[in-house]
C-alpha positions as CSV (number, residue, x, y, z in Angstrom):
1,M,-6.8,-31.9,-20.8
2,G,-7.2,-35.3,-22.5
3,Q,-6.2,-36.2,-26.0
4,L,-8.4,-37.4,-28.9
5,H,-7.9,-41.0,-30.0
6,I,-8.6,-41.2,-33.7
7,S,-9.1,-44.5,-35.5
8,T,-10.2,-45.5,-38.9
9,D,-12.1,-48.6,-40.2
10,Q,-13.4,-49.3,-36.7
11,A,-16.7,-50.7,-35.3
12,F,-18.3,-51.0,-31.9
13,V,-21.0,-53.2,-30.6
14,I,-23.9,-51.9,-28.6
15,E,-25.4,-54.0,-25.8
16,D,-28.3,-52.8,-23.8
17,G,-27.5,-49.2,-24.6
18,F,-23.8,-49.4,-23.8
19,I,-20.7,-50.1,-25.8
20,G,-19.6,-53.7,-25.3
21,W,-16.9,-54.1,-27.9
22,V,-14.6,-51.8,-29.9
23,G,-12.2,-52.9,-32.6
24,D,-11.3,-53.3,-36.3
25,V,-14.4,-53.6,-38.4
26,T,-13.1,-56.8,-40.0
27,N,-13.2,-58.5,-36.5
28,A,-16.6,-57.2,-35.5
29,P,-18.9,-59.8,-33.9
30,K,-22.1,-60.6,-35.8
31,T,-25.1,-58.7,-34.6
32,E,-28.8,-58.6,-35.4
33,T,-28.7,-55.0,-36.6
34,I,-25.9,-53.0,-38.3
35,I,-25.7,-49.2,-38.4
36,D,-23.6,-48.5,-41.5
37,A,-21.8,-45.1,-41.1
38,K,-21.2,-45.2,-44.9
39,G,-17.8,-43.5,-44.6
40,R,-19.1,-40.7,-42.3
41,V,-17.2,-39.6,-39.2
42,C,-18.4,-41.0,-35.9
43,I,-17.8,-38.9,-32.8
44,P,-18.9,-39.2,-29.2
45,G,-22.1,-37.3,-28.6
46,F,-21.6,-33.8,-27.3
47,V,-22.2,-33.2,-23.6
48,D,-23.8,-29.8,-22.9
49,S,-23.2,-29.0,-19.3
50,H,-24.9,-25.5,-19.2
51,T,-28.3,-24.7,-20.6
52,H,-31.4,-22.7,-19.5
53,L,-34.2,-24.4,-21.5
54,I,-37.1,-23.7,-19.2
55,F,-38.5,-20.3,-20.2
56,A,-41.1,-18.5,-22.2
57,G,-41.0,-15.5,-24.5
58,A,-38.0,-14.1,-26.4
59,R,-35.8,-11.0,-26.4
60,H,-35.4,-10.0,-30.0
61,Q,-35.3,-6.3,-29.4
62,E,-32.8,-6.6,-26.6
63,F,-30.5,-8.5,-28.9
64,S,-31.0,-6.1,-31.7
65,H,-30.2,-3.1,-29.5
66,R,-27.1,-4.8,-28.1
67,M,-25.8,-5.4,-31.7
68,A,-26.4,-1.7,-32.2
69,G,-24.0,-0.9,-29.3
70,E,-25.9,-1.1,-26.1
71,A,-24.1,-2.9,-23.2
72,Y,-25.2,-6.3,-21.8
73,Q,-26.2,-6.2,-18.2
74,A,-27.2,-9.1,-15.8
75,G,-30.6,-7.4,-15.1
76,G,-31.8,-8.3,-18.6
77,I,-32.7,-11.7,-17.1
78,K,-35.7,-10.1,-15.5
79,S,-37.3,-9.4,-18.8
80,T,-37.9,-13.2,-19.3
81,V,-39.4,-13.7,-15.8
82,S,-42.8,-12.3,-16.5
83,A,-43.4,-14.5,-19.6
84,T,-42.2,-17.6,-17.8
85,R,-44.3,-17.0,-14.7
86,G,-47.4,-16.5,-17.0
87,A,-46.8,-19.6,-19.1
88,T,-48.5,-22.9,-18.4
89,D,-46.6,-26.1,-17.7
90,Q,-47.5,-27.4,-21.1
91,E,-46.2,-24.2,-22.8
92,L,-42.9,-24.5,-21.0
93,R,-42.7,-28.2,-21.7
94,E,-43.4,-27.7,-25.4
95,N,-40.8,-25.0,-25.7
96,A,-38.2,-27.1,-23.9
97,A,-39.0,-30.1,-26.1
98,K,-38.4,-28.0,-29.2
99,L,-35.1,-26.9,-27.9
100,V,-34.1,-30.4,-26.9
101,A,-34.8,-31.6,-30.5
102,E,-32.5,-28.8,-31.7
103,L,-29.8,-30.0,-29.3
104,H,-30.1,-33.5,-30.7
105,A,-29.9,-32.1,-34.2
106,S,-26.6,-30.5,-33.4
107,G,-25.2,-33.8,-32.0
108,I,-25.8,-33.2,-28.3
109,T,-26.7,-36.4,-26.6
110,H,-26.7,-35.3,-22.9
111,F,-27.4,-32.0,-21.3
112,E,-28.0,-30.1,-18.1
113,I,-31.0,-27.8,-17.6
114,K,-31.2,-25.0,-15.1
115,S,-34.2,-23.2,-13.5
116,G,-33.7,-19.5,-12.9
117,Y,-36.5,-17.7,-14.9
118,G,-39.2,-18.0,-12.3
119,L,-37.6,-16.3,-9.4
120,D,-40.6,-17.1,-7.2
121,L,-41.3,-20.3,-5.3
122,E,-44.0,-21.7,-7.6
123,T,-42.3,-21.1,-10.9
124,E,-38.9,-22.2,-9.8
125,I,-40.3,-25.5,-8.6
126,R,-42.4,-25.9,-11.8
127,S,-39.3,-25.3,-13.8
128,L,-37.3,-27.9,-12.0
129,A,-40.1,-30.5,-12.4
130,I,-40.4,-29.9,-16.1
131,A,-36.6,-30.0,-16.5
132,S,-36.5,-33.3,-14.8
133,E,-38.7,-34.7,-17.6
134,F,-35.8,-34.2,-20.0
135,T,-32.6,-34.9,-18.0
136,E,-31.2,-36.2,-14.8
137,D,-28.9,-33.2,-14.6
138,V,-31.3,-30.6,-13.2
139,T,-29.8,-27.5,-11.6
140,F,-31.6,-25.2,-9.1
141,L,-30.7,-21.6,-10.1
142,G,-33.0,-19.6,-7.9
143,A,-30.1,-17.3,-7.3
144,H,-30.0,-16.0,-10.9
145,V,-30.8,-12.4,-10.0
146,V,-32.9,-10.7,-7.3
147,P,-36.4,-10.2,-8.8
148,E,-38.0,-6.8,-9.0
149,G,-40.1,-5.8,-6.0
150,V,-38.4,-8.1,-3.5
151,A,-35.8,-7.0,-0.9
152,R,-32.4,-8.6,-1.4
153,A,-32.2,-10.2,2.1
154,D,-35.8,-11.5,1.8
155,Y,-35.0,-13.1,-1.6
156,L,-31.8,-14.8,-0.3
157,N,-33.8,-16.2,2.6
158,L,-36.4,-17.5,0.1
159,V,-33.8,-19.1,-2.1
160,T,-31.9,-20.8,0.8
161,G,-35.1,-21.7,2.7
162,P,-38.5,-22.7,1.1
163,M,-37.2,-22.8,-2.5
164,L,-34.3,-25.0,-1.6
165,D,-36.4,-27.2,0.6
166,Q,-38.8,-28.0,-2.4
167,A,-35.9,-28.1,-4.9
168,T,-34.3,-30.9,-3.0
169,G,-35.4,-34.1,-4.7
170,L,-36.0,-32.5,-8.1
171,A,-32.5,-31.0,-8.6
172,K,-29.1,-32.6,-8.5
173,W,-27.1,-29.3,-8.6
174,I,-27.2,-25.9,-6.9
175,D,-26.0,-22.9,-8.9
176,V,-25.6,-19.1,-8.4
177,F,-24.7,-16.2,-10.7
178,C,-21.7,-14.7,-8.8
179,D,-21.0,-11.6,-10.8
180,D,-21.4,-7.8,-11.0
181,G,-25.1,-7.0,-10.9
182,A,-26.1,-10.4,-9.6
183,F,-24.8,-11.9,-6.3
184,T,-21.7,-11.1,-4.3
185,V,-19.1,-13.7,-3.3
186,E,-20.5,-13.8,0.2
187,E,-24.1,-14.1,-1.0
188,S,-23.0,-16.8,-3.4
189,R,-21.3,-18.7,-0.5
190,M,-24.6,-18.5,1.4
191,V,-26.5,-20.0,-1.5
192,L,-24.0,-22.7,-2.3
193,E,-23.4,-23.8,1.2
194,A,-27.1,-24.1,1.8
195,G,-27.5,-26.3,-1.2
196,I,-24.5,-28.4,-0.2
197,A,-26.0,-28.9,3.2
198,K,-29.1,-30.3,1.5
199,G,-27.1,-32.8,-0.6
200,L,-26.9,-30.8,-3.9
201,R,-23.6,-30.5,-5.7
202,P,-22.4,-27.0,-6.4
203,R,-21.6,-25.2,-9.7
204,M,-21.3,-21.5,-10.5
205,H,-21.7,-18.8,-13.1
206,S,-18.8,-16.4,-12.5
207,N,-16.4,-14.0,-14.1
208,Q,-18.6,-13.2,-17.0
209,L,-19.2,-9.4,-16.5
210,K,-16.5,-8.7,-14.0
211,N,-13.9,-10.5,-11.9
212,I,-15.3,-10.1,-8.3
213,G,-13.4,-13.1,-6.9
214,G,-15.8,-15.9,-7.7
215,I,-13.1,-18.4,-8.8
216,A,-11.6,-18.7,-5.4
217,L,-15.0,-19.5,-3.9
218,A,-15.7,-22.1,-6.6
219,V,-12.4,-23.9,-5.9
220,E,-12.9,-23.6,-2.1
221,L,-16.3,-25.2,-2.3
222,E,-15.1,-27.8,-4.8
223,C,-17.7,-26.8,-7.4
224,A,-17.9,-29.3,-10.3
225,S,-17.7,-26.4,-12.8
226,V,-17.4,-22.7,-12.9
227,D,-19.0,-21.3,-16.1
228,H,-18.3,-18.3,-18.3
229,C,-14.7,-17.6,-17.1
230,T,-14.5,-14.6,-19.5
231,D,-12.3,-12.6,-17.2
232,L,-9.7,-14.7,-15.5
233,S,-6.6,-13.5,-13.7
234,Q,-3.4,-15.6,-13.5
235,A,-4.2,-16.2,-9.9
236,D,-7.6,-17.6,-10.9
237,I,-6.0,-19.9,-13.5
238,D,-3.5,-21.1,-10.9
239,L,-6.3,-21.9,-8.4
240,L,-8.2,-23.8,-11.1
241,A,-5.2,-25.8,-12.1
242,Q,-4.7,-27.0,-8.6
243,S,-8.4,-28.1,-8.3
244,S,-10.9,-30.5,-9.8
245,T,-13.2,-27.7,-10.9
246,V,-13.8,-27.5,-14.6
247,A,-13.6,-24.2,-16.4
248,T,-16.6,-24.1,-18.7
249,F,-16.5,-21.7,-21.6
250,V,-19.6,-20.5,-23.4
251,P,-18.5,-18.7,-26.6
252,G,-22.1,-18.2,-27.6
253,A,-22.5,-15.6,-24.8
254,E,-19.5,-13.5,-26.0
255,F,-20.8,-13.7,-29.5
256,S,-24.3,-12.6,-28.5
257,T,-23.3,-9.8,-26.2
258,R,-20.3,-8.4,-28.1
259,A,-18.1,-9.1,-25.1
260,S,-14.4,-9.7,-25.4
261,Y,-13.5,-13.3,-25.9
262,P,-11.4,-15.0,-23.3
263,D,-8.1,-16.6,-24.4
264,V,-8.1,-20.2,-23.4
265,R,-4.4,-20.9,-24.2
266,P,-3.0,-20.0,-20.8
267,V,-5.8,-21.9,-19.1
268,I,-5.1,-25.1,-21.0
269,A,-1.3,-24.6,-20.6
270,A,-1.7,-24.5,-16.9
271,G,-3.5,-27.9,-16.9
272,V,-7.0,-26.7,-16.1
273,T,-9.8,-29.1,-17.3
274,V,-12.0,-27.2,-19.7
275,A,-15.4,-27.6,-21.2
276,I,-17.5,-25.9,-23.9
277,A,-21.2,-25.5,-23.5
278,T,-24.0,-23.7,-25.4
279,D,-25.4,-21.8,-22.5
280,C,-28.7,-21.8,-24.5
281,N,-30.9,-19.1,-23.1
282,P,-33.1,-16.4,-24.6
283,G,-31.1,-13.4,-23.5
284,S,-27.3,-13.9,-24.0
285,S,-26.7,-17.1,-26.0
286,F,-29.8,-18.3,-27.9
287,T,-28.1,-21.2,-29.7
288,T,-28.6,-24.9,-29.4
289,S,-25.7,-25.6,-31.8
290,M,-22.5,-27.2,-30.3
291,P,-20.8,-27.1,-33.7
292,F,-21.4,-23.3,-33.8
293,C,-19.9,-23.0,-30.3
294,I,-16.9,-25.2,-31.4
295,A,-16.3,-23.0,-34.4
296,V,-16.4,-19.8,-32.4
297,A,-14.2,-21.4,-29.7
298,V,-11.6,-22.3,-32.3
299,R,-11.7,-18.9,-34.1
300,E,-12.0,-16.6,-31.2
301,L,-10.9,-18.4,-27.9
302,H,-7.9,-20.0,-29.5
303,F,-8.8,-23.6,-28.9
304,S,-7.3,-26.1,-31.4
305,V,-10.0,-28.1,-33.1
306,D,-8.9,-31.2,-31.2
307,Q,-9.1,-29.3,-27.9
308,A,-12.5,-28.0,-28.7
309,L,-13.9,-31.4,-29.6
310,W,-12.6,-32.9,-26.4
311,A,-14.0,-29.9,-24.4
312,A,-17.4,-30.4,-25.9
313,T,-17.5,-34.1,-25.2
314,K,-15.3,-35.4,-22.4
315,G,-14.9,-31.9,-20.9
316,G,-18.7,-31.5,-20.6
317,A,-18.9,-34.9,-19.0
318,R,-16.3,-33.9,-16.5
319,A,-18.3,-30.7,-15.7
320,L,-21.3,-32.9,-14.9
321,E,-19.2,-35.5,-13.1
322,N,-20.2,-38.4,-15.3
323,E,-18.4,-40.9,-17.6
324,L,-20.0,-39.9,-20.9
325,G,-18.3,-38.2,-23.8
326,S,-16.3,-41.2,-25.2
327,L,-16.6,-44.2,-27.4
328,A,-15.0,-46.8,-25.2
329,V,-16.1,-50.2,-23.8
330,G,-18.5,-49.5,-21.0
331,S,-19.5,-46.1,-22.2
332,R,-23.1,-45.3,-22.9
333,A,-23.6,-45.6,-26.7
334,D,-24.1,-41.9,-27.3
335,F,-22.7,-40.8,-30.6
336,A,-23.2,-38.6,-33.7
337,L,-22.5,-39.2,-37.4
338,L,-21.0,-36.3,-39.4
339,D,-21.5,-35.9,-43.1
340,A,-17.8,-35.1,-43.4
341,K,-14.5,-36.7,-44.0
342,S,-13.0,-35.1,-40.9
343,Y,-14.1,-33.9,-37.5
344,I,-12.2,-30.7,-38.4
345,D,-15.2,-29.7,-40.4
346,L,-17.0,-28.9,-37.2
347,A,-14.9,-25.6,-37.2
348,Y,-13.8,-25.6,-40.8
349,R,-17.4,-25.4,-42.1
350,P,-19.1,-23.1,-39.7
351,G,-22.9,-22.9,-40.0
352,V,-23.1,-26.0,-42.2
353,P,-25.4,-28.7,-40.8
354,I,-22.9,-31.6,-41.0
355,V,-24.5,-33.7,-38.1
356,S,-26.5,-36.3,-40.1
357,A,-27.6,-38.6,-37.2
358,T,-27.6,-38.6,-33.4
359,Y,-27.9,-41.7,-31.1
360,V,-28.6,-41.8,-27.4
361,A,-27.9,-45.2,-25.7
362,G,-27.9,-46.7,-29.2
363,Q,-31.3,-45.3,-30.1
364,K,-31.6,-42.8,-33.0
365,V,-33.0,-39.5,-31.7
366,F,-32.2,-37.5,-34.8
367,E,-31.7,-38.1,-38.5
368,R,-31.2,-35.3,-41.1
369,T,-33.1,-36.2,-44.3
370,S,-31.4,-33.5,-46.4
371,N,-29.0,-30.6,-46.0
């Protein structure tokens, strides 16, 4: 993975939303407007490559029961489906807008949004259309689980046929939950290859609940990212190291399901490109805070702070195949200011709201008035 480049007493000039100059503050060109960081730390905006923001309802009792010792199962996704199907477009839009505001407040400047809580033609397409109002990185996840009351073969035909036909043009990505209790490797291949044939780029959920062989499929199909990666074998790590597929870790999911945390050290040592994402969803990772995910990744997954910051910025950008996540000439001017003397506070001060302002393309989208 890449390295952080840390500089002090620096400035950058924003031109039409992009960084046009970077250098010592004493040599900065004159500009009409100055954003004074006032001694705060400036970092690239976080790039969140895995979210599920289009949903209705909540799952408080499920979480409470899980914390009391009940096991997490993939079928829990179904409990959100009824509320999402019954919600109006405006209700889904307002909930997503609230969550996007929370993402901005945590320093996230770019994010992906998946469908996957409709599991019928109408609601999946509505979800994709609403998601496209908030981001260009929209993912069709009709293959989240098989909904109740529908035969498995019939649902796969729906996902790879009429759903996919209407998703094309709204979605950029095709995703599938390839795991125990969700979709098999061969079913996942069917879904992803159908999406690829329609011009969508593939990505995967895999190896969260059980290792059923999803990593090999992700590498074979050149998925941009394979997400969760809780249970990786050495063979999986070797395959990822020889590929361009990003391994995206979502520590909020392990935190919220009491699952064992993966150890990222052998993954990084092998040369795999890694990312950290929030996986914001109402069932297994209801957080919009990238600093929280960084803190958990450092404490429990054995990331160094430097590695975690890179994974949450440039790593997320790699997972979305874009050039965001850095403060270099030519980069979009996405950045966050931290009320801190060091970026290490992202992990050193867990739970403390140190993001004081967030900018997207040079425009302020969040400012904290008080802590």
